[in-house]
C-alpha positions in Angstrom: 14.1 -10.4 -6.6 14.4 -7.1 -4.3 16.2 -4.3 -5.0 17.0 -1.2 -2.6 15.5 2.2 -4.5 16.2 5.7 -3.4 13.5 7.9 -4.5 13.2 11.7 -5.1 9.6 12.7 -5.2 8.4 15.8 -6.8 11.3 15.8 -9.2 11.1 17.5 -12.5 11.2 14.3 -14.7 10.6 10.8 -14.1 13.8 8.8 -14.2 15.8 5.8 -13.3 19.1 5.6 -12.5 20.9 2.2 -12.0 23.5 2.3 -9.4 24.5 -1.4 -9.5 22.7 -4.5 -9.8 20.4 -4.1 -6.5 20.4 -0.5 -6.1 18.5 2.5 -8.2 17.8 6.1 -8.0 14.4 6.9 -8.8 13.0 10.4 -9.7 9.3 11.1 -9.8 7.2 14.1 -10.6 4.4 13.3 -7.8 4.4 14.6 -4.4 4.9 12.6 -1.7 1.3 13.0 -0.8 -1.7 10.4 -0.1 0.8 7.4 -1.6 0.9 9.2 -4.9 4.8 9.2 -5.3 4.9 5.2 -4.6 1.9 4.8 -7.1 4.2 6.8 -9.6 7.3 4.4 -8.4 5.6 1.1 -8.9 4.4 2.6 -12.6 7.8 3.7 -13.5 9.6 0.5 -12.2 6.9 -1.8 -14.1 7.6 0.3 -17.4 11.4 -0.2 -17.0 11.7 -3.9 -16.1 8.5 -4.4 -18.8 6.2 -6.1 -16.4 2.9 -5.6 -14.6 2.7 -3.5 -11.7 0.8 -5.9 -9.8 4.3 -8.0 -9.6 6.0 -5.2 -8.0 5.6 -4.4 -4.2 6.9 -2.1 -1.7 8.6 -4.2 1.5 9.6 -1.6 3.5 9.9 2.2 3.4 6.6 3.0 2.5 7.0 6.5 4.3 10.6 7.0 3.7 12.8 7.6 0.4 14.7 4.6 0.9 12.5 1.5 0.1 13.1 -2.1 -0.5 11.2 -3.2 -3.4 10.1 -6.7 -4.2 10.0 -7.6 -8.2 8.2 -11.2 -8.7 8.9 -12.5 -12.1 
């Protein structure tokens, strides 16, 4: 399953907002330095979907706020 995620790094709280079936807005506390925000994003999505973080991959947008994420169930 592929989803589109708009990330908001450096947020006050970690949270996920579902816009529709394929679009999410994710707020992460970590700053976008050395991939820390991306790691926090993967961990947060893994908790949200109740799967292992190793099943989540950033397909595109690694250094952008809008990312395409592949979730392998």
